[in-house]
KELUM-912001 format. One record per atom (N, C-alpha, C): x, y, z; residue in one letter. Coordinates in steps of 0.02 Angstrom, whole numbers, plus 32768, in hexadecimal, padded with zeros to 4 digits. Atoms other than C-alpha are relative to their C-alpha. Example, Ala and Ser with C-alpha at 12.3 -4.5 7.8 and 13.67 -1.06 7.14 Angstrom:
2
802D7FC58000a;82677F1F8186a;802D803C8000a;7FD67FC57FFDs;82AC7FCB8165s;7FD980378025s;
This chain:
205
802A7FC48000x;800080008000x;802C803F8000x;7FD97FC38006x;804180AD7FD1x;800180258043x;7FFB7FDB7FC1x;807C8120805Ex;7FC3802C800Ex;80397FD57FF3x;7FEA819A8044x;7FC17FD78011x;8038802C7FEEx;7F6B810B8046x;80087FE58046x;7FF3801B7FBEx;7FBD80C380E0x;7FF280338037x;800C7FCD7FCEx;7FB48168813Ex;7FB5800B800Ax;80487FF87FFBx;7EFA817A8117x;7FE17FC48022x;8018803E7FDFx;7EDB80C58149x;800B8004804Bx;7FF27FFA7FB9x;7F2D80E881F1x;7FD080308022x;80307FD17FE3x;7EBB817E820Dx;7FBC7FDF8009x;804180227FF9x;7E20811481ECx;80027FC88033x;7FF880327FCAx;7E628088825Ax;7FF880228044x;80047FDB7FC1x;7E74810A82E4x;7FBA8018800Fx;80437FE57FF7x;7DC6815282C8x;7FCA7FCA8006x;803380348006x;7D6D80AB82B6x;7FD37FF8803Ex;802B800A7FC6x;7D308098836Bx;7FCE8038800Bx;802A7FC57FF4x;7CE281468366x;7FD880157FC2x;80187FE88041x;7CAD815182B0x;7FB480077FFDx;80497FFD8004x;7BF4812882BFx;7FE58038802Cx;80177FCB7FD4x;7BDE819F8352x;801080467FE4x;7FEC7FC0801Dx;7C3C822B82F9x;7FCF80177FCAx;802C7FEE8038x;7BC382258266x;7FB67FF4800Fx;804580137FF0x;7B2481F782C3x;7FCD80357FEFx;80307FCA800Ex;7ACF82A182B4x;7FF780097FB5x;80057FF98049x;7AF882B681FBx;7FDE7FC47FE0x;801F803D801Bx;7AC4820281DCx;7FB580058006x;80487FFD7FF5x;7A19821D8228x;7FDE80377FD9x;801F7FC68021x;79F982C881DBx;80037FFE7FB4x;7FF57FFA8048x;7A3F82B3812Dx;80127FBF7FDCx;7FE380368027x;7A9F821780FDx;7FD17FC57FF6x;802C803A8006x;7A178196811Ex;7FD680037FC1x;802A7FFB803Cx;79A581D88094x;802A7FF87FC1x;7FD58008803Bx;7A3981E0801Cx;80147FB87FF6x;7FEF80478007x;7A69812C8042x;7FC57FD97FE1x;803A8020801Fx;79B780F78016x;8000800C7FB5x;80007FF08047x;79C481517F6Fx;803A7FDC7FDCx;7FC68022801Cx;7A7181087F50x;7FF27FB77FF1x;800980488008x;7A4380537F6Bx;7FC27FEE7FD7x;8039800C802Dx;799E80647F0Dx;80177FFA7FB8x;7FE680028044x;7A0B80757E71x;802B7FC27FF3x;7FD7803C800Ax;7A6B7FD27E8Dx;7FDA7FCE7FD4x;801F8032802Cx;7A4B7F4B7E0Bx;80307FC87FF3x;7FD680398012x;7A897EA07DD8x;80087FCE8038x;7FF880377FD1x;7AB87DFF7E2Fx;803C8007802Dx;7FC27FFB7FD8x;7B667E2C7E6Dx;801380498008x;7FF47FBA7FF0x;7B847ED27EC3x;803F8006802Cx;7FC47FF17FD7x;7C287F187F08x;7FF680428023x;7FFF7FC17FDBx;7C247F997F92x;804880128011x;7FBE7FE67FF3x;7CC280017F9Cx;7FFE802B803Ex;7FFE7FD77FC3x;7CF0804B8045x;7FC67FF1802Ex;803880157FD5x;7C767FE880AFx;8004801F8046x;7FF87FE07FBFx;7CBE8039814Cx;7FE67FD58038x;801C80257FC7x;7C5E800681E8x;7FBE7FDD7FEFx;803D80228015x;7BCD7FC08182x;7FC2802B8002x;803A7FD37FFCx;7B5C8058817Bx;7FCC7FF27FCAx;802F800F8037x;7B0D801A80D9x;7FDF7FBC8007x;801C80437FFAx;7AE17F6C8119x;7FB47FFF7FFDx;80497FFF7FFDx;7A2B7F9C8138x;7FE0800E7FBDx;801C7FED8042x;7A177FD28082x;80107FCD7FCAx;7FED80328032x;7A5D7F38802Ax;7FC17FE17FE0x;8039801F8021x;79E47EF37FA7x;7FFC7FB5800Dx;800980477FF4x;799B7E487FCAx;800E7FD87FC0x;7FF6802E8038x;79D37DBA7F5Bx;8040800B7FD9x;7FC17FF28024x;7A747E0A7F1Cx;803B7FE28026x;7FC180147FE2x;7B217DC47F3Bx;802A803F8009x;7FDE7FC27FF2x;7B827E4F7F90x;80467FF3801Dx;7FBB80007FE8x;7C3E7E617FA7x;800F80488016x;7FF17FBD7FE7x;7C807EF4800Dx;804880038018x;7FB97FF87FEDx;7D2F7F37802Bx;800B80418026x;7FE77FC37FE1x;7D897FB68096x;804A7FF7800Cx;7FB880087FF4x;7E417FDD80AFx;801280088049x;7FF47FFA7FB8x;7E2D7FFA816Bx;7FEB7FBF8023x;8010803D7FDCx;7E387F5981CDx;7FD5800C803Ex;80277FF07FC3x;7DF27FAD8269x;7FB7800F7FEFx;80457FF48016x;7D597FEB820Ax;7FDE7FBE7FEFx;801B80418013x;7D417F3C81C5x;7FEF7FD5803Dx;800F80257FC2x;7D487EF28275x;7FBA80128018x;80437FEA7FEAx;7CAE7F5B82A1x;7FCB7FE77FCFx;802F80188033x;7C5A7F2D81FCx;7FF37FB58009x;800A80487FF6x;7C767E73821Fx;7FD37FF3803Dx;802B80077FC5x;7C277E8782CBx;7FB7800F7FEEx;80447FEF8015x;7B8F7EDC827Dx;7FE47FCA7FD2x;80168035802Ex;7B867E5881F5x;7FE67FC48026x;801580397FD8x;7B7B7DCE8276x;7FC2800F8029x;80397FED7FD6x;7B027E2C82E6x;7FC080067FD8x;803B7FF5802Ax;7A8D7E5A8258x;7FF37FC87FCEx;80058039802Ex;7AAA7DB981F7x;7FFB80187FB7x;7FFC7FE48044x;7AD97E168158x;80297FD07FD5x;7FDD802C802Fx;7B0D7DAB80C2x;802D802A7FD4x;7FD07FD98025x;7BA97E048084x;80467FE3800Bx;7FBB80167FFCx;7C5D7DD1805Ex;802B803E800Bx;7FD87FC57FEEx;7CD37E4D80B3x;804B7FF27FF5x;7FB98008800Fx;7D877E68807Cx;80258041800Ex;7FD47FC67FF9x;7E157EDD80ACx;802680097FBFx;7FE47FF68043x;7E4D7F2B8009x;8003804A7FF0x;7FF67FBB8016x;7E897FCD7FB9x;7FDD80097FBDx;80257FF2803Ex;7E1680177F33x;802E800C7FC5x;7FD27FF18037x;7EAE804B7ECEx;80237FC17FE5x;7FE2803E8016x;7EE57F957EBEx;7FD27FC68013x;803380317FEFx;7E4D7F247EBEx;80177FB97FEDx;7FEB8045800Ax;7E6B7E697ECCx;7FC87FD77FE0x;803680228022x;7DDB7E3B7E59x;80107FFC7FB5x;7FF780088048x;7DD67DFD7DA6x;7FDC80377FD9x;80237FD2802Cx;7DA17E6A7D15x;7FB77FEA7FF7x;8045800D8018x;7CE77E777CEAx;7FD97FD0802Ex;802180307FD4x;7C9D7E237D85x;7FC7801C802Ax;80367FE37FD7x;7C227E9E7DD7x;7FCD80247FD3x;80357FDD8023x;7B7A7EDF7D9Bx;7FFC80498015x;80027FBC7FE4x;7B7C7F787E0Dx;803980078032x;7FD17FED7FCBx;7C067FCA7E72x;7FE4803F8020x;80237FCC7FDCx;7BC3803D7EF8x;802B801A8039x;7FD67FE37FCBx;7C1480B57F73x;7FDD803E801Cx;801D7FC57FE0x;7BDD81397FF0x;803780248027x;7FCF7FD47FDFx;7C5281C78023x;80447FDE8007x;7FC280268002x;7CED81667FF0x;803780257FDCx;7FCB7FE48029x;7D4A81C77F6Ax;8020803E801Dx;7FDE7FCA7FDBx;7D7082557FE2x;80407FE78020x;7FC8801D7FDBx;7DED81DD8032x;80307FD87FD5x;7FD58027802Cx;7E3A81897F9Ax;8039802D7FE7x;7FC97FD38012x;7EE981D27F7Dx;800280107FB5x;80007FF58048x;7EE081BA7EBFx;7FBC7FEB7FE5x;804480148011x;7E2681BF7E95x;7FF87FE57FBAx;8008801A8045x;7E3981A67DDAx;801C7FBA7FF9x;7FE680448001x;7EA4810D7DF6x;7FCD7FD0801Ex;803580297FE2x;7E1C80C97E6Ax;7FC57FF67FD1x;80388004802Ex;7D9480F07DEBx;80107FD37FC5x;7FEC802D8037x;7DF480987D61x;7FFF7FB78016x;800680447FE5x;7DFD7FFF7DD1x;7FB77FEA8002x;804780118001x;7D4080067DE5x;7FE97FF07FB9x;8011800D8046x;7D2F80117D28x;80197FBB7FEAx;7FE380418013x;7D9F7F787D15x;7FD67FC6801Ax;8022803A7FE2x;7D3D7F087D8Bx;7FB57FFD7FEFx;804680018015x;7C917F397D47x;7FF87FD67FC1x;80138022803Ex;7C3D7ECB7CC6x;7FF080357FCBx;80167FD28034x;7C1E7F1D7C1Dx;7FB680138009x;80447FE97FF3x;7B827F877C33x;7FF080098049x;800A7FF87FB8x;7B967F837CF0x;800580498014x;80037FBB7FEAx;7B8680207D58x;8024800B8042x;7FED7FE87FBEx;7BD680817DE4x;7FCA80308019x;802E7FD17FE1x;7B6680DE7E5Ex;8026801D803Dx;7FD77FDF7FCDx;7BBF815D7ECCx;7FD880368023x;801A7FC97FD7x;7B8081CA7F5Ax;803C8023801Ex;7FC27FDE7FEDx;7C06824D7F75x;7FF480498011x;7FFF7FB77FF7x;7C2482F97FBDx;8039801C7FD6x;7FD27FE58032x;7C7E83687F40x;800C804A800Dx;7FF27FB97FFBx;7CC684157F2Cx;7FC480287FE8x;80397FD68011x;7C3E849A7F29x;800C80257FBEx;7FFC7FD8803Ex;7C1784F37E85x;7FFD804A8010x;80047FBA7FECx;7C0585957EE8x;804780198010x;7FB97FEC7FFAx;7CAB85F67EDBx;8017800D8047x;7FEA7FF07FBDx;7CB286377F8Dx;80037FC2802Cx;8000803E7FD8x;7C8285917FDCx;80377FD17FE8x;7FCA802B801Ax;7CF985347F69x;80448017801Ax;7FC17FE57FE6x;7D8685A87F9Fx;800A7FED8049x;7FFC80137FBAx;7D5E85858056x;80107FB68007x;7FF480487FFDx;7D5984CA8038x;80497FF07FEEx;7FBA800B8013x;7E0284D17FE1x;803080148039x;7FD67FE97FC8x;7E4B85338074x;7FFE7FCF803Ax;8007802D7FC7x;7E0784B780F4x;80177FB97FF0x;7FF280458012x;7E34841B8093x;803E7FE28022x;7FC7801F7FDEx;7EE4840180DAx;7FF17FEC8049x;801180117FBBx;7E9A8403818Ax;7FD57FC18003x;802B803C7FFEx;7E1283838163x;80277FC17FEDx;7FD7803A8013x;7E918312810Fx;802C7FEA803Bx;7FD380127FC9x;7F08831981A4x;7FDA7FE2803Bx;802780187FC7x;7E7D82FC8223x;7FDA7FC07FF0x;802F80368011x;7E0A828381C7x;80157FD67FC5x;7FED8024803Cx;7E64824A812Bx;7FD0800A7FC6x;80347FF48032x;7DD5829380C3x;800A80437FDEx;7FFE7FC28026x;7DDF83148038x;7FB9801A7FF7x;80427FE28009x;7D4D838D802Dx;7FFC80297FBFx;7FFF7FD8803Dx;7D7D83D87F85x;80087FD67FC1x;7FFA802C803Ax;7D7583447F0Ex;7FCD80147FCAx;802C7FF4803Ax;7D2A83597E5Fx;7FF07FBC7FE1x;800A80468010x;7CE682A97E52x;7FDE7FF67FBDx;802080088041x;7C7782C37DBAx;803480047FC8x;7FCA7FFB8032x;7D0D82FC7D54x;802D7FC38001x;7FD6803B7FFBx;7D7182697D96x;7FDE7FC37FE0x;802580378021x;7CE981EF7D5Ex;800380087FB5x;7FFD7FF38047x;7CE582417CB3x;80447FEE7FE2x;7FBC800D8019x;7DA282297CA4x;80167FB88009x;7FEC80447FEEx;7DA081717CD7x;7FE07FCA7FD5x;80178031802Fx;7D50811C7C42x;7FB67FF08002x;8047800F7FF9x;7C98811E7C75x;7FD780287FCDx;802E7FDE802Dx;7C05814E7C07x;7FBD80098022x;80447FF67FE6x;7B5081837C22x;800180188048x;7FF87FE57FBCx;7B8081E97CBBx;7FC3802B8011x;803E7FDE7FECx;7AE682267D18x;800580158049x;80037FE77FBBx;7AD682927DB4x;7FB780068013x;804580007FEAx;7A3482777E13x;7FE680478009x;801C7FBC7FFEx;79C2830F7E07x;7FF580198047x;800A7FEB7FBAx;79AA830F7EC4x;804180138022x;7FBF7FEE7FE3x;7A64832C7EDFx;8004804B800Cx;7FF77FBA7FF0x;7A9683CF7F30x;8042801A7FE5x;7FC27FE18016x;7B2E843E7F1Ax;803D7FD88015x;7FC580227FE5x;7BA383D67F85x;7FF87FB48000x;800B80498001x;7B5483287F92x;7FE47FED7FBCx;801380168043x;7B4782CF7EEAx;7FF47FB48000x;800F8046800Dx;7AF782297EBBx;800D7FF37FB6x;7FE580068044x;7B5281F07E1Ex;7FF97FB87FE8x;800280428021x;7B30815D7DA8x;802780057FC0x;7FDC8002803Fx;7B9E812A7D18x;80067FB77FE9x;7FFD8043801Ex;7BAC80947CA2x;80457FF37FE3x;7FC380168021x;7C3E80317C62x;7FF27FF97FB6x;
């Protein structure tokens, strides 16, 4: 694992015991409805979740699908495994880096992620890996926070970004739609309910 990936992994390992509590308010007020919209777009028999974290999406998994989920933080995965057993969720969990996926080409119908690409050191490299493992005609569905289109807010986000990266390992100024466009995907669609900062993105291989 690259040094920058390793440093972010260590931050998430450190945050893992507190992660759900840190985001509890935002989860209840905002993220829950977005997760419903995200997983409503999942399709196909074999789905890959990138950045499963502590298992916040377990309650939204579609019935009948085969689901594989990865994260590069072993400590986050420990919590996810505990939730999996407690909730009896049918999912295969693996510790893995999105920039170097250990899956064959063309094997997933949908790849899905929520608030993940803020933490990927080389997002286009990660997106190209998702493109590789998708079946022809398969889709990615991403729920991401991105750089604001409003100049003053964007400037503030850029100023604050080094602090959020050092504290949380998360970038708040990513331009994920442009990164998807540059990574080989077609039919890129942004959900009409998306706001200025939170975007629900679909794209096809």
